[in-house]
C-alpha positions in Angstrom: 33.6 90.4 178.3 33.3 90.4 174.6 31.7 86.9 174.7 28.8 88.2 176.9 27.9 90.8 174.3 28.3 88.5 171.3 25.2 88.1 169.2 23.7 84.6 169.0 24.3 83.1 165.6 23.2 79.7 164.2 24.0 79.0 160.5 23.8 75.7 158.6 27.0 75.7 156.6 26.8 72.3 154.9 24.6 69.2 154.9 26.0 66.0 153.5 25.9 62.2 153.6 29.1 61.2 155.4 28.8 57.4 155.2 26.3 55.0 153.6 26.0 51.3 153.4 23.2 49.2 151.9 23.3 45.4 152.0 20.9 42.7 150.7 22.6 39.6 151.9 19.7 37.2 150.9 18.8 38.6 147.5 17.5 37.5 145.1 15.8 34.7 147.2 14.3 37.3 149.6 12.3 38.8 146.8 10.3 35.6 146.4 9.1 35.5 150.1 5.9 37.1 151.4 6.6 40.6 152.6 5.9 40.7 156.3 9.0 42.4 157.6 10.3 43.0 161.1 12.0 46.4 161.3 14.8 47.3 163.8 15.7 51.0 163.9 18.6 52.6 165.8 19.8 56.2 166.0 23.0 57.6 167.3 24.5 61.1 167.1 27.9 62.6 167.7 29.4 66.0 167.5 32.8 67.5 167.3 33.9 71.1 167.6 35.9 72.3 164.7 37.1 76.0 164.8 35.6 79.4 165.3 32.2 78.2 166.5 31.9 75.5 163.9 30.6 72.1 164.8 30.2 68.9 162.8 27.1 66.9 163.9 26.5 63.4 162.6 23.3 61.4 162.9 23.7 57.7 162.2 20.6 55.8 161.3 20.7 52.0 161.2 17.7 50.0 159.8 17.7 46.2 159.7 14.7 44.6 158.0 14.1 40.8 158.4 11.7 38.3 157.1 11.5 35.7 159.8 15.2 35.2 160.6 16.6 36.2 157.2 17.9 39.8 156.7 16.1 41.4 153.8 18.3 44.5 153.9 20.5 46.5 156.2 20.9 50.3 155.8 23.4 52.3 157.7 23.6 56.0 156.9 25.4 58.9 158.6 23.8 62.3 157.7 26.1 65.1 158.8 26.2 68.8 158.9 28.5 71.6 159.7 26.9 74.3 161.8 28.1 77.7 163.0 26.9 78.1 166.6 28.2 81.3 168.3 27.1 83.4 171.2 25.3 80.7 173.2 26.0 79.8 176.8 27.2 76.3 177.8 23.6 75.6 178.9 22.2 76.6 175.6 25.0 75.1 173.4 24.5 71.5 174.6 20.8 71.2 173.5 21.6 73.0 170.2 24.2 70.4 169.3 22.4 67.4 171.0 18.9 68.1 169.9 18.4 71.0 167.5 21.0 69.9 164.9 19.9 66.2 164.8 16.3 67.5 164.3 17.5 69.4 161.2 19.5 66.4 159.9 16.8 63.7 160.4 14.6 64.6 157.4 17.6 64.3 155.1 18.6 61.0 156.6 15.0 59.8 156.3 14.8 60.7 152.6 18.2 59.1 151.9 17.2 55.8 153.6 13.9 55.7 151.7 15.7 56.3 148.4 18.2 53.5 149.1 15.5 51.0 150.0 13.4 51.8 146.9 16.5 51.6 144.7 17.3 48.2 146.4 14.1 46.9 145.0 12.1 46.9 148.2 8.8 48.6 149.1 9.2 52.1 150.4 10.3 52.6 154.0 9.2 55.8 155.7 10.8 56.3 159.1 8.5 57.8 161.7 9.3 61.3 163.0 11.7 61.4 166.0 11.4 63.7 169.0 15.1 64.6 169.5 14.2 67.0 172.5 12.8 64.0 174.4 15.8 61.8 173.4 18.2 64.5 174.6 16.4 64.9 177.9 16.5 61.1 178.3 20.2 61.1 177.6 20.7 63.8 180.3 18.7 61.8 182.8 20.8 58.7 182.1 24.0 60.7 182.6 22.7 62.2 185.9 21.8 58.7 187.1 25.2 57.3 186.2 26.9 60.2 188.0 24.8 59.8 191.1 25.4 56.0 191.1 29.1 56.6 190.8 29.1 59.0 193.7 27.2 56.6 196.0 
């Protein structure tokens, strides 16, 4: 009963880079080639409950940039955060962890990737904004389709 009357609470406790990797396997030769890159961009998120309404959410960004078939650079970065999320129902909690928290983390990940690329000697890379609400809804739809396919 006390849970029903609990006030909703969302607090960012800590934001941090949990893991980072930057590789330039074809340097310095790659710097002599004409810069017409192909960019591959992947996102993944994960979350784990800690204690007393605390959750760690991690957003992993992987960017591979190639010139023809040669990798110019590869960046993999996990931006994480610890969030207090209390007083939300199960239906409210899932989108908070699956969409709202990654939305908060993405600008920090975007900045860290950009800084790494510039410090690696390459032209700036600004990742486009991401609609995490749409990605979360797409994830739910895929789960529902898998569940219905399993039941049939």
